[in-house]
TIVO-2410 file (N, C-alpha, C; in nm, 3 decimals):
# residues 185
REC num residu      c1      c2      c3 atome chaine
REC   1      M   1.022  -1.424   2.093     N      A
REC   1      M   0.929  -1.418   1.981    CA      A
REC   1      M   0.881  -1.559   1.950     C      A
REC   2      A   0.760  -1.573   1.913     N      A
REC   2      A   0.700  -1.702   1.884    CA      A
REC   2      A   0.758  -1.766   1.759     C      A
REC   3      Q   0.746  -1.894   1.756     N      A
REC   3      Q   0.790  -1.968   1.638    CA      A
REC   3      Q   0.693  -1.951   1.524     C      A
REC   4      T   0.744  -1.954   1.402     N      A
REC   4      T   0.659  -1.949   1.284    CA      A
REC   4      T   0.584  -2.081   1.276     C      A
REC   5      R   0.455  -2.075   1.248     N      A
REC   5      R   0.374  -2.195   1.239    CA      A
REC   5      R   0.362  -2.235   1.094     C      A
REC   6      Q   0.353  -2.362   1.070     N      A
REC   6      Q   0.347  -2.415   0.935    CA      A
REC   6      Q   0.208  -2.464   0.899     C      A
REC   7      F   0.155  -2.414   0.794     N      A
REC   7      F   0.029  -2.462   0.734    CA      A
REC   7      F   0.059  -2.486   0.585     C      A
REC   8      P   0.121  -2.604   0.552     N      A
REC   8      P   0.169  -2.625   0.414    CA      A
REC   8      P   0.063  -2.607   0.309     C      A
REC   9      D  -0.058  -2.655   0.334     N      A
REC   9      D  -0.162  -2.640   0.232    CA      A
REC   9      D  -0.196  -2.494   0.204     C      A
REC  10      M  -0.184  -2.409   0.308     N      A
REC  10      M  -0.212  -2.266   0.288    CA      A
REC  10      M  -0.100  -2.202   0.205     C      A
REC  11      A   0.024  -2.241   0.226     N      A
REC  11      A   0.135  -2.189   0.147    CA      A
REC  11      A   0.117  -2.225  -0.001     C      A
REC  12      E   0.067  -2.341  -0.026     N      A
REC  12      E   0.043  -2.382  -0.164    CA      A
REC  12      E  -0.075  -2.306  -0.225     C      A
REC  13      R  -0.177  -2.278  -0.146     N      A
REC  13      R  -0.294  -2.204  -0.195    CA      A
REC  13      R  -0.267  -2.055  -0.213     C      A
REC  14      Y  -0.181  -2.000  -0.128     N      A
REC  14      Y  -0.151  -1.858  -0.130    CA      A
REC  14      Y  -0.001  -1.831  -0.140     C      A
REC  15      P   0.061  -1.870  -0.253     N      A
REC  15      P   0.207  -1.856  -0.264    CA      A
REC  15      P   0.256  -1.712  -0.254     C      A
REC  16      D   0.169  -1.615  -0.287     N      A
REC  16      D   0.209  -1.474  -0.280    CA      A
REC  16      D   0.230  -1.424  -0.139     C      A
REC  17      L   0.181  -1.501  -0.039     N      A
REC  17      L   0.197  -1.459   0.100    CA      A
REC  17      L   0.317  -1.526   0.169     C      A
REC  18      V   0.377  -1.625   0.105     N      A
REC  18      V   0.487  -1.699   0.168    CA      A
REC  18      V   0.602  -1.605   0.207     C      A
REC  19      K   0.629  -1.504   0.125     N      A
REC  19      K   0.743  -1.414   0.155    CA      A
REC  19      K   0.729  -1.339   0.284     C      A
REC  20      F   0.607  -1.324   0.337     N      A
REC  20      F   0.583  -1.250   0.459    CA      A
REC  20      F   0.610  -1.334   0.585     C      A
REC  21      V   0.586  -1.462   0.577     N      A
REC  21      V   0.589  -1.552   0.694    CA      A
REC  21      V   0.730  -1.563   0.750     C      A
REC  22      G   0.737  -1.546   0.883     N      A
REC  22      G   0.863  -1.557   0.954    CA      A
REC  22      G   0.942  -1.430   0.962     C      A
REC  23      H   0.888  -1.323   0.913     N      A
REC  23      H   0.957  -1.193   0.913    CA      A
REC  23      H   0.891  -1.095   1.009     C      A
REC  24      D   0.972  -1.002   1.056     N      A
REC  24      D   0.927  -0.897   1.147    CA      A
REC  24      D   0.896  -0.770   1.070     C      A
REC  25      Y   0.788  -0.701   1.111     N      A
REC  25      Y   0.744  -0.579   1.045    CA      A
REC  25      Y   0.693  -0.482   1.152     C      A
REC  26      Y   0.654  -0.365   1.104     N      A
REC  26      Y   0.578  -0.268   1.183    CA      A
REC  26      Y   0.444  -0.252   1.115     C      A
REC  27      V   0.336  -0.240   1.190     N      A
REC  27      V   0.207  -0.218   1.126    CA      A
REC  27      V   0.198  -0.069   1.089     C      A
REC  28      C   0.139  -0.046   0.975     N      A
REC  28      C   0.131   0.090   0.919    CA      A
REC  28      C   0.039   0.181   0.997     C      A
REC  29      C  -0.054   0.118   1.067     N      A
REC  29      C  -0.170   0.195   1.113    CA      A
REC  29      C  -0.240   0.120   1.226     C      A
REC  30      N  -0.330   0.187   1.292     N      A
REC  30      N  -0.408   0.120   1.396    CA      A
REC  30      N  -0.498   0.016   1.329     C      A
REC  31      L  -0.491  -0.106   1.380     N      A
REC  31      L  -0.573  -0.215   1.329    CA      A
REC  31      L  -0.665  -0.262   1.441     C      A
REC  32      R  -0.794  -0.270   1.412     N      A
REC  32      R  -0.893  -0.316   1.510    CA      A
REC  32      R  -0.942  -0.452   1.471     C      A
REC  33      F  -0.957  -0.538   1.572     N      A
REC  33      F  -1.000  -0.676   1.551    CA      A
REC  33      F  -1.126  -0.706   1.631     C      A
REC  34      D  -1.203  -0.802   1.585     N      A
REC  34      D  -1.324  -0.840   1.658    CA      A
REC  34      D  -1.287  -0.917   1.785     C      A
REC  35      D  -1.386  -0.967   1.855     N      A
REC  35      D  -1.361  -1.037   1.981    CA      A
REC  35      D  -1.282  -1.166   1.965     C      A
REC  36      N  -1.281  -1.220   1.843     N      A
REC  36      N  -1.200  -1.339   1.818    CA      A
REC  36      N  -1.062  -1.304   1.762     C      A
REC  37      R  -1.030  -1.175   1.761     N      A
REC  37      R  -0.904  -1.122   1.709    CA      A
REC  37      R  -0.888  -1.147   1.559     C      A
REC  38      N  -0.999  -1.133   1.486     N      A
REC  38      N  -1.001  -1.145   1.340    CA      A
REC  38      N  -1.042  -1.012   1.279     C      A
REC  39      A  -0.989  -0.983   1.161     N      A
REC  39      A  -1.027  -0.864   1.086    CA      A
REC  39      A  -1.006  -0.891   0.939     C      A
REC  40      T  -1.070  -0.810   0.855     N      A
REC  40      T  -1.050  -0.822   0.710    CA      A
REC  40      T  -1.012  -0.687   0.654     C      A
REC  41      D  -0.987  -0.683   0.525     N      A
REC  41      D  -0.954  -0.559   0.458    CA      A
REC  41      D  -1.075  -0.466   0.444     C      A
REC  42      A  -1.194  -0.510   0.488     N      A
REC  42      A  -1.308  -0.417   0.494    CA      A
REC  42      A  -1.280  -0.311   0.601     C      A
REC  43      N  -1.193  -0.344   0.695     N      A
REC  43      N  -1.144  -0.249   0.794    CA      A
REC  43      N  -1.257  -0.193   0.882     C      A
REC  44      Y  -1.342  -0.282   0.933     N      A
REC  44      Y  -1.445  -0.237   1.025    CA      A
REC  44      Y  -1.383  -0.174   1.148     C      A
REC  45      F  -1.456  -0.079   1.204     N      A
REC  45      F  -1.406  -0.007   1.321    CA      A
REC  45      F  -1.421  -0.086   1.450     C      A
REC  46      Y  -1.517  -0.178   1.458     N      A
REC  46      Y  -1.544  -0.253   1.579    CA      A
REC  46      Y  -1.552  -0.161   1.699     C      A
REC  47      L  -1.658  -0.081   1.704     N      A
REC  47      L  -1.678   0.017   1.809    CA      A
REC  47      L  -1.664  -0.043   1.948     C      A
REC  48      D  -1.702  -0.168   1.963     N      A
REC  48      D  -1.696  -0.232   2.095    CA      A
REC  48      D  -1.570  -0.312   2.114     C      A
REC  49      A  -1.471  -0.295   2.029     N      A
REC  49      A  -1.347  -0.370   2.041    CA      A
REC  49      A  -1.278  -0.340   2.174     C      A
REC  50      R  -1.234  -0.445   2.237     N      A
REC  50      R  -1.159  -0.428   2.363    CA      A
REC  50      R  -1.024  -0.368   2.328     C      A
REC  51      V  -0.966  -0.300   2.425     N      A
REC  51      V  -0.835  -0.237   2.406    CA      A
REC  51      V  -0.731  -0.337   2.359     C      A
REC  52      D  -0.737  -0.458   2.411     N      A
REC  52      D  -0.637  -0.557   2.374    CA      A
REC  52      D  -0.665  -0.619   2.238     C      A
REC  53      N  -0.768  -0.572   2.166     N      A
REC  53      N  -0.796  -0.616   2.031    CA      A
REC  53      N  -0.758  -0.508   1.928     C      A
REC  54      V  -0.678  -0.414   1.971     N      A
REC  54      V  -0.627  -0.309   1.883    CA      A
REC  54      V  -0.476  -0.322   1.878     C      A
REC  55      V  -0.424  -0.328   1.756     N      A
REC  55      V  -0.278  -0.325   1.738    CA      A
REC  55      V  -0.246  -0.186   1.684     C      A
REC  56      S  -0.173  -0.109   1.762     N      A
REC  56      S  -0.148   0.033   1.731    CA      A
REC  56      S  -0.046   0.052   1.619     C      A
REC  57      A  -0.062   0.162   1.548     N      A
REC  57      A   0.031   0.198   1.442    CA      A
REC  57      A   0.175   0.196   1.495     C      A
REC  58      G   0.263   0.135   1.418     N      A
REC  58      G   0.403   0.127   1.457    CA      A
REC  58      G   0.439   0.010   1.543     C      A
REC  59      T   0.341  -0.072   1.583     N      A
REC  59      T   0.369  -0.189   1.664    CA      A
REC  59      T   0.452  -0.290   1.584     C      A
REC  60      P   0.565  -0.337   1.642     N      A
REC  60      P   0.639  -0.443   1.575    CA      A
REC  60      P   0.565  -0.575   1.584     C      A
REC  61      V   0.551  -0.645   1.471     N      A
REC  61      V   0.481  -0.771   1.467    CA      A
REC  61      V   0.563  -0.872   1.386     C      A
REC  62      R   0.532  -0.996   1.406     N      A
REC  62      R   0.586  -1.104   1.323    CA      A
REC  62      R   0.470  -1.170   1.250     C      A
REC  63      A   0.490  -1.197   1.121     N      A
REC  63      A   0.392  -1.275   1.044    CA      A
REC  63      A   0.423  -1.422   1.070     C      A
REC  64      L   0.329  -1.486   1.141     N      A
REC  64      L   0.352  -1.624   1.184    CA      A
REC  64      L   0.310  -1.728   1.082     C      A
REC  65      A   0.199  -1.708   1.018     N      A
REC  65      A   0.144  -1.814   0.931    CA      A
REC  65      A   0.046  -1.757   0.832     C      A
REC  66      I   0.022  -1.833   0.726     N      A
REC  66      I  -0.082  -1.804   0.627    CA      A
REC  66      I  -0.205  -1.885   0.668     C      A
REC  67      R  -0.318  -1.817   0.670     N      A
REC  67      R  -0.444  -1.885   0.698    CA      A
REC  67      R  -0.552  -1.825   0.610     C      A
REC  68      R  -0.627  -1.906   0.539     N      A
REC  68      R  -0.747  -1.862   0.465    CA      A
REC  68      R  -0.733  -1.726   0.396     C      A
REC  69      G  -0.629  -1.707   0.320     N      A
REC  69      G  -0.615  -1.583   0.243    CA      A
REC  69      G  -0.566  -1.464   0.324     C      A
REC  70      G  -0.507  -1.491   0.439     N      A
REC  70      G  -0.454  -1.383   0.521    CA      A
REC  70      G  -0.335  -1.427   0.601     C      A
REC  71      L  -0.297  -1.342   0.693     N      A
REC  71      L  -0.180  -1.368   0.776    CA      A
REC  71      L  -0.212  -1.363   0.923     C      A
REC  72      E  -0.154  -1.454   0.997     N      A
REC  72      E  -0.161  -1.452   1.143    CA      A
REC  72      E  -0.044  -1.369   1.189     C      A
REC  73      L  -0.073  -1.267   1.270     N      A
REC  73      L   0.028  -1.174   1.319    CA      A
REC  73      L   0.040  -1.181   1.469     C      A
REC  74      Q   0.162  -1.159   1.518     N      A
REC  74      Q   0.182  -1.156   1.663    CA      A
REC  74      Q   0.270  -1.037   1.699     C      A
REC  75      P   0.216  -0.945   1.779     N      A
REC  75      P   0.299  -0.833   1.827    CA      A
REC  75      P   0.418  -0.884   1.909     C      A
REC  76      N   0.532  -0.819   1.894     N      A
REC  76      N   0.649  -0.854   1.973    CA      A
REC  76      N   0.619  -0.851   2.120     C      A
REC  77      G   0.665  -0.951   2.192     N      A
REC  77      G   0.649  -0.955   2.336    CA      A
REC  77      G   0.510  -0.994   2.384     C      A
REC  78      S   0.422  -1.032   2.293     N      A
REC  78      S   0.285  -1.072   2.329    CA      A
REC  78      S   0.262  -1.218   2.298     C      A
REC  79      D   0.176  -1.280   2.375     N      A
REC  79      D   0.140  -1.420   2.343    CA      A
REC  79      D   0.011  -1.424   2.260     C      A
REC  80      R  -0.049  -1.308   2.235     N      A
REC  80      R  -0.173  -1.301   2.154    CA      A
REC  80      R  -0.139  -1.298   2.006     C      A
REC  81      T  -0.226  -1.362   1.928     N      A
REC  81      T  -0.214  -1.355   1.782    CA      A
REC  81      T  -0.339  -1.293   1.723     C      A
REC  82      Y  -0.325  -1.236   1.606     N      A
REC  82      Y  -0.435  -1.169   1.536    CA      A
REC  82      Y  -0.433  -1.216   1.393     C      A
REC  83      F  -0.553  -1.230   1.337     N      A
REC  83      F  -0.564  -1.279   1.199    CA      A
REC  83      F  -0.624  -1.168   1.112     C      A
REC  84      L  -0.548  -1.131   1.009     N      A
REC  84      L  -0.594  -1.028   0.913    CA      A
REC  84      L  -0.607  -1.093   0.777     C      A
REC  85      R  -0.730  -1.090   0.724     N      A
REC  85      R  -0.762  -1.158   0.599    CA      A
REC  85      R  -0.789  -1.057   0.488     C      A
REC  86      F  -0.736  -1.087   0.370     N      A
REC  86      F  -0.761  -1.004   0.254    CA      A
REC  86      F  -0.872  -1.069   0.173     C      A
REC  87      T  -0.986  -1.001   0.161     N      A
REC  87      T  -1.102  -1.060   0.094    CA      A
REC  87      T  -1.163  -0.963  -0.006     C      A
REC  88      Y  -1.203  -0.847   0.039     N      A
REC  88      Y  -1.289  -0.757  -0.039    CA      A
REC  88      Y  -1.217  -0.684  -0.152     C      A
REC  89      G  -1.091  -0.656  -0.136     N      A
REC  89      G  -1.017  -0.578  -0.238    CA      A
REC  89      G  -0.955  -0.660  -0.347     C      A
REC  90      A  -0.987  -0.790  -0.355     N      A
REC  90      A  -0.922  -0.880  -0.448    CA      A
REC  90      A  -0.931  -0.835  -0.595     C      A
REC  91      G  -1.036  -0.767  -0.633     N      A
REC  91      G  -1.048  -0.719  -0.772    CA      A
REC  91      G  -0.969  -0.593  -0.800     C      A
REC  92      Y  -0.903  -0.538  -0.695     N      A
REC  92      Y  -0.838  -0.408  -0.708    CA      A
REC  92      Y  -0.688  -0.414  -0.684     C      A
REC  93      L  -0.640  -0.508  -0.606     N      A
REC  93      L  -0.497  -0.528  -0.585    CA      A
REC  93      L  -0.475  -0.671  -0.537     C      A
REC  94      T  -0.350  -0.713  -0.535     N      A
REC  94      T  -0.318  -0.849  -0.494    CA      A
REC  94      T  -0.304  -0.856  -0.341     C      A
REC  95      R  -0.309  -0.978  -0.289     N      A
REC  95      R  -0.285  -0.997  -0.146    CA      A
REC  95      R  -0.147  -0.942  -0.107     C      A
REC  96      S  -0.050  -0.970  -0.189     N      A
REC  96      S   0.086  -0.925  -0.162    CA      A
REC  96      S   0.094  -0.771  -0.157     C      A
REC  97      Q   0.025  -0.703  -0.248     N      A
REC  97      Q   0.022  -0.557  -0.244    CA      A
REC  97      Q  -0.044  -0.506  -0.116     C      A
REC  98      Y  -0.158  -0.567  -0.082     N      A
REC  98      Y  -0.229  -0.523   0.039    CA      A
REC  98      Y  -0.142  -0.537   0.162     C      A
REC  99      F  -0.083  -0.657   0.181     N      A
REC  99      F   0.001  -0.676   0.301    CA      A
REC  99      F   0.127  -0.594   0.297     C      A
REC 100      S   0.174  -0.555   0.179     N      A
REC 100      S   0.288  -0.465   0.172    CA      A
REC 100      S   0.251  -0.324   0.220     C      A
REC 101      Y   0.124  -0.286   0.206     N      A
REC 101      Y   0.078  -0.159   0.262    CA      A
REC 101      Y   0.069  -0.167   0.413     C      A
REC 102      I   0.022  -0.279   0.464     N      A
REC 102      I  -0.005  -0.293   0.608    CA      A
REC 102      I   0.123  -0.321   0.686     C      A
REC 103      L   0.209  -0.405   0.633     N      A
REC 103      L   0.331  -0.447   0.705    CA      A
REC 103      L   0.451  -0.374   0.645     C      A
REC 104      R   0.515  -0.293   0.727     N      A
REC 104      R   0.624  -0.209   0.682    CA      A
REC 104      R   0.757  -0.250   0.743     C      A
REC 105      D   0.863  -0.225   0.670     N      A
REC 105      D   0.997  -0.252   0.721    CA      A
REC 105      D   1.043  -0.148   0.824     C      A
REC 106      T   0.984  -0.031   0.817     N      A
REC 106      T   1.017   0.075   0.915    CA      A
REC 106      T   0.888   0.125   0.981     C      A
REC 107      A   0.901   0.176   1.100     N      A
REC 107      A   0.784   0.226   1.172    CA      A
REC 107      A   0.733   0.353   1.105     C      A
REC 108      P   0.600   0.370   1.101     N      A
REC 108      P   0.544   0.494   1.047    CA      A
REC 108      P   0.590   0.612   1.132     C      A
REC 109      T   0.609   0.726   1.068     N      A
REC 109      T   0.651   0.843   1.141    CA      A
REC 109      T   0.532   0.926   1.183     C      A
REC 110      N   0.553   1.008   1.282     N      A
REC 110      N   0.448   1.098   1.330    CA      A
REC 110      N   0.468   1.242   1.287     C      A
REC 111      S   0.541   1.262   1.177     N      A
REC 111      S   0.568   1.397   1.131    CA      A
REC 111      S   0.438   1.472   1.108     C      A
REC 112      G   0.437   1.595   1.146     N      A
REC 112      G   0.318   1.681   1.127    CA      A
REC 112      G   0.226   1.679   1.243     C      A
REC 113      S   0.181   1.563   1.289     N      A
REC 113      S   0.078   1.558   1.394    CA      A
REC 113      S   0.135   1.594   1.530     C      A
REC 114      A   0.266   1.583   1.551     N      A
REC 114      A   0.325   1.611   1.682    CA      A
REC 114      A   0.297   1.754   1.725     C      A
REC 115      S   0.282   1.845   1.630     N      A
REC 115      S   0.261   1.986   1.666    CA      A
REC 115      S   0.115   2.016   1.702     C      A
REC 116      D   0.023   1.925   1.670     N      A
REC 116      D  -0.120   1.946   1.701    CA      A
REC 116      D  -0.166   1.836   1.795     C      A
REC 117      P  -0.182   1.865   1.924     N      A
REC 117      P  -0.221   1.763   2.019    CA      A
REC 117      P  -0.354   1.697   1.989     C      A
REC 118      K  -0.448   1.772   1.930     N      A
REC 118      K  -0.578   1.716   1.893    CA      A
REC 118      K  -0.561   1.603   1.792     C      A
REC 119      I  -0.479   1.628   1.692     N      A
REC 119      I  -0.459   1.525   1.587    CA      A
REC 119      I  -0.377   1.410   1.640     C      A
REC 120      A  -0.274   1.439   1.718     N      A
REC 120      A  -0.194   1.330   1.777    CA      A
REC 120      A  -0.280   1.241   1.866     C      A
REC 121      G  -0.369   1.299   1.944     N      A
REC 121      G  -0.461   1.220   2.028    CA      A
REC 121      G  -0.558   1.139   1.949     C      A
REC 122      A  -0.609   1.196   1.840     N      A
REC 122      A  -0.702   1.125   1.752    CA      A
REC 122      A  -0.634   1.006   1.686     C      A
REC 123      I  -0.512   1.022   1.641     N      A
REC 123      I  -0.437   0.910   1.584    CA      A
REC 123      I  -0.419   0.801   1.689     C      A
REC 124      N  -0.381   0.841   1.809     N      A
REC 124      N  -0.362   0.745   1.918    CA      A
REC 124      N  -0.492   0.668   1.947     C      A
REC 125      D  -0.607   0.737   1.937     N      A
REC 125      D  -0.737   0.675   1.964    CA      A
REC 125      D  -0.796   0.604   1.845     C      A
REC 126      G  -0.734   0.621   1.727     N      A
REC 126      G  -0.783   0.556   1.607    CA      A
REC 126      G  -0.909   0.619   1.550     C      A
REC 127      V  -0.923   0.750   1.569     N      A
REC 127      V  -1.042   0.819   1.514    CA      A
REC 127      V  -0.995   0.925   1.414     C      A
REC 128      L  -1.087   0.969   1.332     N      A
REC 128      L  -1.061   1.069   1.231    CA      A
REC 128      L  -1.116   1.204   1.274     C      A
REC 129      V  -1.040   1.309   1.248     N      A
REC 129      V  -1.087   1.447   1.277    CA      A
REC 129      V  -1.052   1.535   1.161     C      A
REC 130      E  -1.131   1.641   1.148     N      A
REC 130      E  -1.103   1.741   1.043    CA      A
REC 130      E  -0.965   1.800   1.065     C      A
REC 131      G  -0.896   1.825   0.954     N      A
REC 131      G  -0.761   1.882   0.961    CA      A
REC 131      G  -0.651   1.778   0.945     C      A
REC 132      M  -0.682   1.650   0.959     N      A
REC 132      M  -0.581   1.545   0.939    CA      A
REC 132      M  -0.540   1.539   0.794     C      A
REC 133      T  -0.412   1.513   0.773     N      A
REC 133      T  -0.362   1.487   0.638    CA      A
REC 133      T  -0.399   1.342   0.602     C      A
REC 134      K  -0.379   1.306   0.477     N      A
REC 134      K  -0.405   1.167   0.434    CA      A
REC 134      K  -0.315   1.070   0.510     C      A
REC 135      D  -0.191   1.103   0.530     N      A
REC 135      D  -0.101   1.016   0.603    CA      A
REC 135      D  -0.148   0.998   0.746     C      A
REC 136      E  -0.193   1.104   0.810     N      A
REC 136      E  -0.244   1.093   0.947    CA      A
REC 136      E  -0.371   1.010   0.951     C      A
REC 137      A  -0.460   1.027   0.853     N      A
REC 137      A  -0.582   0.948   0.846    CA      A
REC 137      A  -0.547   0.800   0.829     C      A
REC 138      L  -0.448   0.768   0.746     N      A
REC 138      L  -0.407   0.630   0.728    CA      A
REC 138      L  -0.353   0.569   0.858     C      A
REC 139      R  -0.270   0.643   0.932     N      A
REC 139      R  -0.217   0.591   1.059    CA      A
REC 139      R  -0.331   0.571   1.160     C      A
REC 140      S  -0.427   0.661   1.159     N      A
REC 140      S  -0.535   0.656   1.256    CA      A
REC 140      S  -0.633   0.542   1.229     C      A
REC 141      R  -0.682   0.527   1.107     N      A
REC 141      R  -0.788   0.433   1.075    CA      A
REC 141      R  -0.745   0.321   0.981     C      A
REC 142      G  -0.625   0.333   0.923     N      A
REC 142      G  -0.582   0.230   0.826    CA      A
REC 142      G  -0.629   0.266   0.687     C      A
REC 143      Y  -0.607   0.176   0.597     N      A
REC 143      Y  -0.645   0.198   0.457    CA      A
REC 143      Y  -0.795   0.183   0.440     C      A
REC 144      P  -0.856   0.275   0.366     N      A
REC 144      P  -0.998   0.257   0.338    CA      A
REC 144      P  -1.010   0.133   0.248     C      A
REC 145      P  -1.118   0.059   0.258     N      A
REC 145      P  -1.135  -0.063   0.177    CA      A
REC 145      P  -1.126  -0.029   0.029     C      A
REC 146      F  -1.042  -0.105  -0.040     N      A
REC 146      F  -1.017  -0.075  -0.181    CA      A
REC 146      F  -1.133  -0.107  -0.271     C      A
REC 147      H  -1.229  -0.185  -0.223     N      A
REC 147      H  -1.347  -0.211  -0.305    CA      A
REC 147      H  -1.450  -0.099  -0.300     C      A
REC 148      R  -1.428  -0.002  -0.211     N      A
REC 148      R  -1.522   0.111  -0.197    CA      A
REC 148      R  -1.455   0.247  -0.211     C      A
REC 149      T  -1.323   0.249  -0.216     N      A
REC 149      T  -1.250   0.374  -0.232    CA      A
REC 149      T  -1.155   0.355  -0.348     C      A
REC 150      S  -1.157   0.446  -0.445     N      A
REC 150      S  -1.079   0.425  -0.566    CA      A
REC 150      S  -0.928   0.428  -0.546     C      A
REC 151      G  -0.883   0.477  -0.432     N      A
REC 151      G  -0.742   0.482  -0.402    CA      A
REC 151      G  -0.713   0.595  -0.308     C      A
REC 152      I  -0.597   0.594  -0.246     N      A
REC 152      I  -0.568   0.700  -0.150    CA      A
REC 152      I  -0.538   0.832  -0.217     C      A
REC 153      E  -0.525   0.833  -0.349     N      A
REC 153      E  -0.509   0.959  -0.421    CA      A
REC 153      E  -0.641   1.033  -0.429     C      A
REC 154      S  -0.751   0.959  -0.415     N      A
REC 154      S  -0.886   1.016  -0.421    CA      A
REC 154      S  -0.907   1.116  -0.306     C      A
REC 155      D  -0.996   1.210  -0.327     N      A
REC 155      D  -1.029   1.304  -0.222    CA      A
REC 155      D  -1.155   1.262  -0.145     C      A
REC 156      V  -1.207   1.143  -0.173     N      A
REC 156      V  -1.321   1.089  -0.098    CA      A
REC 156      V  -1.288   0.945  -0.059     C      A
REC 157      W  -1.284   0.919   0.070     N      A
REC 157      W  -1.257   0.784   0.122    CA      A
REC 157      W  -1.379   0.738   0.200     C      A
REC 158      L  -1.403   0.606   0.193     N      A
REC 158      L  -1.515   0.549   0.262    CA      A
REC 158      L  -1.465   0.444   0.360     C      A
REC 159      Y  -1.494   0.461   0.488     N      A
REC 159      Y  -1.455   0.365   0.592    CA      A
REC 159      Y  -1.581   0.298   0.646     C      A
REC 160      Y  -1.572   0.171   0.670     N      A
REC 160      Y  -1.684   0.096   0.732    CA      A
REC 160      Y  -1.669   0.101   0.883     C      A
REC 161      D  -1.772   0.149   0.950     N      A
REC 161      D  -1.776   0.143   1.095    CA      A
REC 161      D  -1.828   0.007   1.139     C      A
REC 162      S  -1.918  -0.047   1.058     N      A
REC 162      S  -1.977  -0.180   1.078    CA      A
REC 162      S  -2.026  -0.223   0.940     C      A
REC 163      P  -2.078  -0.342   0.925     N      A
REC 163      P  -2.133  -0.383   0.794    CA      A
REC 163      P  -2.247  -0.292   0.747     C      A
REC 164      R  -2.311  -0.219   0.839     N      A
REC 164      R  -2.427  -0.136   0.801    CA      A
REC 164      R  -2.401   0.014   0.800     C      A
REC 165      T  -2.291   0.059   0.856     N      A
REC 165      T  -2.267   0.203   0.862    CA      A
REC 165      T  -2.127   0.238   0.812     C      A
REC 166      V  -2.117   0.356   0.756     N      A
REC 166      V  -1.990   0.404   0.700    CA      A
REC 166      V  -1.960   0.546   0.747     C      A
REC 167      T  -1.835   0.578   0.738     N      A
REC 167      T  -1.788   0.717   0.753    CA      A
REC 167      T  -1.726   0.755   0.621     C      A
REC 168      R  -1.774   0.864   0.563     N      A
REC 168      R  -1.718   0.915   0.437    CA      A
REC 168      R  -1.632   1.035   0.471     C      A
REC 169      I  -1.511   1.031   0.423     N      A
REC 169      I  -1.412   1.138   0.447    CA      A
REC 169      I  -1.392   1.216   0.319     C      A
REC 170      R  -1.401   1.345   0.329     N      A
REC 170      R  -1.377   1.432   0.212    CA      A
REC 170      R  -1.255   1.520   0.242     C      A
REC 171      F  -1.159   1.513   0.152     N      A
REC 171      F  -1.037   1.592   0.167    CA      A
REC 171      F  -1.044   1.716   0.075     C      A
REC 172      A  -0.983   1.822   0.124     N      A
REC 172      A  -0.965   1.944   0.043    CA      A
REC 172      A  -0.824   1.992   0.074     C      A
REC 173      E  -0.749   2.018  -0.029     N      A
REC 173      E  -0.610   2.063  -0.014    CA      A
REC 173      E  -0.530   1.969   0.075     C      A
REC 174      G  -0.555   1.838   0.061     N      A
REC 174      G  -0.476   1.736   0.130    CA      A
REC 174      G  -0.512   1.709   0.274     C      A
REC 175      K  -0.618   1.773   0.325     N      A
REC 175      K  -0.658   1.753   0.467    CA      A
REC 175      K  -0.807   1.721   0.473     C      A
REC 176      I  -0.845   1.649   0.578     N      A
REC 176      I  -0.987   1.618   0.596    CA      A
REC 176      I  -1.063   1.748   0.616     C      A
REC 177      A  -1.160   1.770   0.525     N      A
REC 177      A  -1.242   1.891   0.534    CA      A
REC 177      A  -1.382   1.860   0.587     C      A
REC 178      R  -1.426   1.735   0.565     N      A
REC 178      R  -1.559   1.698   0.611    CA      A
REC 178      R  -1.565   1.550   0.642     C      A
REC 179      I  -1.639   1.516   0.747     N      A
REC 179      I  -1.661   1.377   0.788    CA      A
REC 179      I  -1.813   1.358   0.794     C      A
REC 180      E  -1.862   1.258   0.719     N      A
REC 180      E  -2.005   1.229   0.715    CA      A
REC 180      E  -2.031   1.087   0.753     C      A
REC 181      H  -2.136   1.062   0.830     N      A
REC 181      H  -2.172   0.928   0.872    CA      A
REC 181      H  -2.303   0.889   0.804     C      A
REC 182      G  -2.316   0.764   0.764     N      A
REC 182      G  -2.439   0.721   0.702    CA      A
REC 182      G  -2.449   0.571   0.684     C      A
REC 183      A  -2.551   0.529   0.610     N      A
REC 183      A  -2.572   0.388   0.584    CA      A
REC 183      A  -2.471   0.336   0.484     C      A
REC 184      A  -2.433   0.210   0.499     N      A
REC 184      A  -2.339   0.148   0.408    CA      A
REC 184      A  -2.404   0.132   0.270     C      A
REC 185      P  -2.325   0.144   0.163     N      A
REC 185      P  -2.380   0.125   0.029    CA      A
REC 185      P  -2.416  -0.022   0.005     C      A
***
């Protein structure tokens, strides 16, 4: 496993993130990164993301360093690092809360989806399909951006596919009932 990197000025600027650095976690959900291996809490889908720019749900990672309001992460056994920045949801939750959602002490479970191959495959591919539970949608696409979705208790979630397009998810009785694509608000 890689050594923890030190950025003292960042630790002083973001003291709420210090507790994460140097610890091992599991990612809650599929995380997609751009070609520079950067992502934000806007949670863009990056349709053209290379396979090696996706960190799959349950992947063990180490938080290596604090950088510009986010964390540098490294999957176990990999020499690649990824940077996840918390920006857009700042008016709705703290950085520490956000990273506590993303970085888990235990691997996410696959309960429920194992019996439906269509849903299990969609989670593996990081896509949303009708019939998924909220937990399955979270593992598949991650948390919807908190600045556009009132919370996971809501029955309407908004995911950004890109800065210009969104996917709106509507739940009924705890499962995705409708998926709509459109222009970003």
